[in-house]
N, C-alpha and C positions, 0 to 999 in steps of 0.2 A: 442613824437611820434604823428602820424597822426591818427585821427579817421574819417573815411569816410563813410557817410550815404549812404545806397542804397535808391532806390525809395521806400519810406515806404508804400505808399498807393497801390502799385502794388502787388496784391496777386500772389505769385510765384508758386502756385500749379496748374497752368494751362499751359500745361497739366501735371497732376501728374502721377508719376509712380505707378503702382499697388503695394500695400503692399505685400511683399514676393518676389518681383522681384528685389529688390535692396540690398544695403549694410546693411540695417537694419534688414534683415530677421531673422538672428540668435538671435540678441538681442531681437527683438519683441517676438519671440517664448519663450525664457527663462524668460524674465521679465513678460511675460503674465502668467507664472506659479507661480509667487511670490504672496503670499496672499496680498490682497488689503490693509489690515491694516498695512502692512510694508511700502507701498508706500503712504499711507494716515494715518500716525500715529496720535494719539491724541496730542493735543497741550501740550507742555512741555516735550514730549518724544523725544528721539533722535534716529533716524533710519539711518543705513548705508546700501547702496545697491550698489554693484560693479559688473559689467558685463565685462568679458574678452573673446574675440574671439581668442583662442590660435592659430588657424590655420593662421589667418592674422598676429598676432604678430610674429609667427615663421618665416613666409615668409619674413617679413620686417627685423627681426633681422639677418637673413641669408645674407641680402644684405651688411651688414657692419661687418660681423664677420670674424676676422682674423683666419687663420688656427691654431688650437690648443688653441684658446682663450676660456674664459668662455662663451662668447656670442655664439660661435659655439656649445659648449656643451649644454648650457642652452636653446638655441632656443627661444621660446616665453617668457620664464621666464627672459630673459635678457632685455626684453622690458616692460613687464607688468606681474604683479603677484598680488595675494591677500594674506592677512595675514595667513589664515590657511595653504595654500600650501607653501608660501614663507618661513615659519619657518624651513622647512625640505628639501628645494630644493637641497642643496649641497649633502645631504645624498641620495636624490632621484636620482641624476645624477650618483651616484655610484651603483645604483640598489636597494636602500633601500626600495622603495615603493613596487616593484613587489612582494617581498616575504611576505609583510605584508597585502597589500590590493588588490593585483592582477593586478594592472595597473601601468604603468610607467608615468613619467611626460609628455612624448610626445604622450601618448595615450589620453590625455585630449584635446578634440577639442574645447570646450567652457565651460564657467561656470558662475554661479552667486553665490556670497557670500553675505549674508545679516545678519543683526543683529538689533534687537530691544531689548536692554538689559532688562532682563537677557537672553532672548532667542536669538539664532543664528542658522543659517542653511547654508548648502552648497548644491548646485545643480550642478552636473557635467554632461556634455555630453561627453561620451567616444567613442572611436573607438568600434564598436559593438563586435569585437572579444575580446577586453580587458574587456568589461563589463561582458562577460560570465565567466571571471576568478575571479571576485570580491568575490562572495559568498563563493566558496571553500577556497579562501585565508583567508577570515575573520574567517570562521569556524575553520580553522587550527591555528588561532592565538587569541584565547581567546573569540571569539564571540559565541553566542548560539542562536538558534531560540527561539523567544519569542512573546508573544501577550500581548497587553494592550488595554482594552476597544475595542476589535474587530480589532485592527490594528496589523498586523503581520510584524515583522522586525527581523533583526539580531542585537543582543544587547550585549553590554559589560558594566558591572557595574550595580549594583542593583538600586542605587539611581540616579535620574537625577542630572546632573551637579556635580556629585561627582568626587573627585580627589584622586587617590591612587598612591602615589609616587613609591610604589613597582612594579607597572605596567608601569612605565615610559619607553617610547621607542621613542627617538627623531626622528627615521626614519619613524614613523607612522604619516601620515598627518591628521588623524582623532582624534586629541587631544592627540596623544601619547606622545608629549613632556611634558605633565602634568600628564599622566596616567588618563586622563579624561574619564568619561562615554561616550558611543557613541551608537547611534541607526542608522541603515542603511537599506534602501530599494533599491533593484536593479530592475529597470524597463527598461531593455536595449532599447536604449543606455544610459539611464539616471541612475545616482546613486544619491540618496537623503540621506543626512547625517545631523544629529543634535545631540546635547548632551542631549536633553530631549525628552520624548515622546510627550508632547504637541507641541513642535516646529516641530517635524517630522510629526505629524498628520496634522498640519496646511498646511504643504507643500504637503503632499501626498493625503489628502482627496479630493474626487471629489466634495464635498459640499463646500459652501462658495464662496466668491468673489475672483477673481484673477486679477492681473494686475491693471491698472489705466485707467479710461475712456479717458484720453488724450494721451495715449501712441501711438495709431495709427496715430494721427495727427503729433506727434513728429517724428514717423518713416517716414512719408511722407516727412518731411523736410529733414531728413537724406538722403533720396533717391533722392533728387533733382539733376539734371544734373549740377547745379551750382558748385558742389564740384569736378567735373572732374573725374579723375580715383582714387581718394582717397578711401581707404577702412576704415571701422570702426574697430579700434583696441580694444577699451575699452570705457566704459561709467560709470559715477557715477550719480546715481539719487540724487536729492536734494529735499526731501519731504517738508522741512520747511524753509521758507524764513528767519526767524529770526536766523537760524543756520549758515548762511553765513556771518553775520556781527553782532558784538556786539554793534555797534553804534546806531542801531535802527532808523536811519534817513539818508537822502541823497541818497536813492536808487531809485528803480523803482516801479511802481504800483504793488500791491499785486498779485502774481501769484499763480496758483493752483499746478503746478508741475514744477520742474526744472530738467535739465539734462545737464551734462558736458561731451562732447564726444571728443575722441582722434581720429583724422582722418589723414591718411597718404597714399600717393601714391608711396612712395619711393623717390620722389623728392620734393613734396610739403607736408609738415606736419603742421597741425594747429589744434586748439581747436575750437569746436563749442558749444556755450552755448545756450540752448533752454529753453523758459519759456512759459507756456500755460496760456491762458486767455479766459474767456467767452465773454469779451467785446473787439471789434476791436479797439475802441479809446484807451483803456488801453494798448493794444498791441503796437499800433503805438506810444503812449507816452513813453512806455518802450524803444522802439528802439531809439527814439530821445534822451532820457535821458542817455542811455549808451554812445552814441556818444558825448554828451555834457560833460559828467563827466569822460570820459576815461583818459584825461590828467590832471584832477584836483585833488588836495589833498582833501580828505574828512575832514570835520571839526572835530577837536579833535582826529585825527588819531593817533594811537600809533606809526606810522612811521613818524610823523610830523617833528621831529627834525632830522636833518642830523648830524650824529656824525662821527668823524674820528677814524678809527681803528689804532692800533699800527703800522700796515704796511703802513698806509697813505692812504688807500682806503676809500671810503665813502659808506654809506648804500644807497640803491636805493632811488630815490626821492619818496615822499609819494603819488603816484598815480598809478592806474592800469597800465598805459603806462610805467611809470618808473620802476615799479617792474618787469613787464613781458618782457619789451623790445619789445613789440608787437604793431602792428596796429590793429584796429578793424573796421569792417564793419558790418552793421546791416540791418535787413529787417523784414517783417511780412509776414507770409504765412498762408493759410488755409481759410476755410469758416465757422469755428466754430466747435470746439474750434480754436482760433487763436493762432499762435505760433510766438513769437518774437525770432529771431535768432541773435546771435552775433558771427561772425567768427573772431578768434583771431590768427593773423599770426605774429610770431617773424621774425626778420630780418634773411636773409640768413646765416649770420655769426653765430647767436645763435642757428639756427636749423639745423646745418650741421651734427650732430651726428645721424645716423640712429637708434641708440638704445634708443633714447629719443625724446619726443615732449615737448620742453621747454614751449611753450604756454600753453599746457594742464597742465603740472606739476606745473608751477608757479601760475596759477589761482587756481589750487587745493590747493596749499600751503596756499594761502590767505584765501580760504574758510575754511580749517581745522583750521587756526588761527583765524577765524571769523573776518577777516579784509577786506573782499571783499565787501566794503560798496556800491559800485555801483550796485551790484546785490541784496542788502539787502532791507529792508523796506524803503518806501519813507519818 
């Protein structure tokens, strides 16, 4: 595949869209509520942060949904979902959520799901009318008003992170599949949920740092007119560079924060990888390195040997281009922090399905397998 560099030294934020006026607005608001320690975890810890704009995902899923299909019923969840909600989505589509938690799957407008084991939390932005139904529904299904160290919430289960199989309810999206403890605060239109009091306090407390200092610069890149009519469907934060590749070599200069975004206009769907830097030369070097290495096999790659399957097909060639079937273009934006961007566009044939973004998904697969060496350490 082809890797085509953009003009690296041209800073593309002139003129920049004002933050809050573009496709990044909802993401920036919700990620700006996440505790900074989640987006800047200690070395050696593994954090996961997933943002989904359900309104955008639902509109796009509707473009390709056949009448009576799962996609038509599931709406946004046919395109993007997170683990806490995805486990019970089939039951939710049959009305299972409303009676347990007061809202249905299509009442969720946007969300952030994050975890820094053993803590995890869920931040939901609901339709305001649905948010008003949450507390009464929870109180009718095993929750009680409680306080812990001055924090008031609706609580189920005495001990944090406890599991009681006698309380198991697979249609309950708040850990019901395990009968897990749950603490919830409703601040309409937001619902904050965690399985422990400390995690809920970190999310709800007005004290402490929120977000990441480089998020605004990344949001400005997401809002560039460069991306046409594409909307932001979802994004995965990448707090640690060592977590994207187990090779530990062959990547780009060390970045501060990474973000993998799923963008789609209905006709043009692509992934956008963003990496923040304090140094402009490092950002430019990163953009060049991605172009140079996109079609190359990393040294000692676990994909290095091409093996034939019983059906006679072969595994993808051991390069980002071969695995993703996508081209990449790169650039640098900002005036400090500087943001390296890499737009990853699959061929028209591989990106024809409106219910998926293969460029985003295949890069994410490599990251989860720690095989995305080109984004890993140098």
